[in-house]
N, C-alpha and C positions, 0 to 999 in steps of 0.2 A: 504494499499500499504506499502510495506516495502523497505527500501533502506539502503545501508551500509554507516555508518558515517565515519568520518575521522579515527576513531579508528578501522575500519573494523567490528564493531558491527552492527547488524541489528537495524535500527531505524524505528519505526512505524510513518508514516506520516498521520496526521489527516487533511483531506481537508474540508473546510467549504464552503458552498454554500448558500448564502442568497436568500431569496424568489424571489426578483427582478431578480437576475442573473439566477435563476433556470428557469425562463420563456424563456430564450433564445431569440435570435434575428434571424430572417429569413434574409438570404443574398443569392443573386443569381449571384454574381460576386465577384471574389477575384483577387486582384493584388498582385504579389510578386515581390519585389525588394530587392537587397542586396549590401553590400559593402564588403570589406575584413573582417570586424569584426562582421557584424550583418545582419540579414534577417528581412525584414519589410513586414508583411502580412496585407493588407487592405482588409476588408470584407465590401461589398457594396450591398445595395439593389437598383435595377434598376426598376422603374415602366414602364410598357408598354407605349410606345408612349411619353415618357417624355425626354427632351433633357438634364436634369441634374439628378444626382444621388448623394446620400450622403454616406459617409463612416460611417458605424455603429460601427465598431471596428477596432483598429489598434493594432497589436501585434508585438512587437519587441523581437527578440530572437537571441541566438547564433547560429553559423553554426552547432554546434554539436546537439542542440536541434532541429533545422530545420530539420536535417537529421533524427532525431528520430521521429519527427512529420510526415515526409513523409513516413517512414516505417510503423508507426502505421496506417496511413490513407490507405496505400497500403494493409496492412493485413486485415483491417476492410472492405474494398471493396471486397477483395477476399472472405471472409467469407459471406458477403451479397450476392454476386453473387452465391455462392455455395447454399445458402438457397432459394433465390428469383429469380435467373436467371440473365443472362448477362445484364448489364446497357449499352444501346446503346447510343453512342454519336452522335449528329447530326454533319454533316460536317459543320464546321465553318471557316470563315477566321479569322486569329489571331486578326484582328481589330474589329471583331463583338462582340457584347454583349454576356457574358457568357463564353468567352475564358479566360483561365488562362494566365496571363502575368508574 
């Protein structure tokens, strides 16, 4: 990945991913909150028929980066659907499990 540094020159960014992080975490619920300065994304795993769920990861980011993440997700969903077909969302009430908040 290349990015322009403060001098306007291209800077190569080396991203490190340790073995544990590379395994990833499965989450089936995301909650998004924000203030005027930051976005908070909580990724949660909800087990069927359980009244409690645990936040597996919390990401805090700036509004600019939140918009970049949203654009990247939208583009990747578009590519996925082009290759694999439309992802159908079940009709859910905003308070139901699986809804984005």
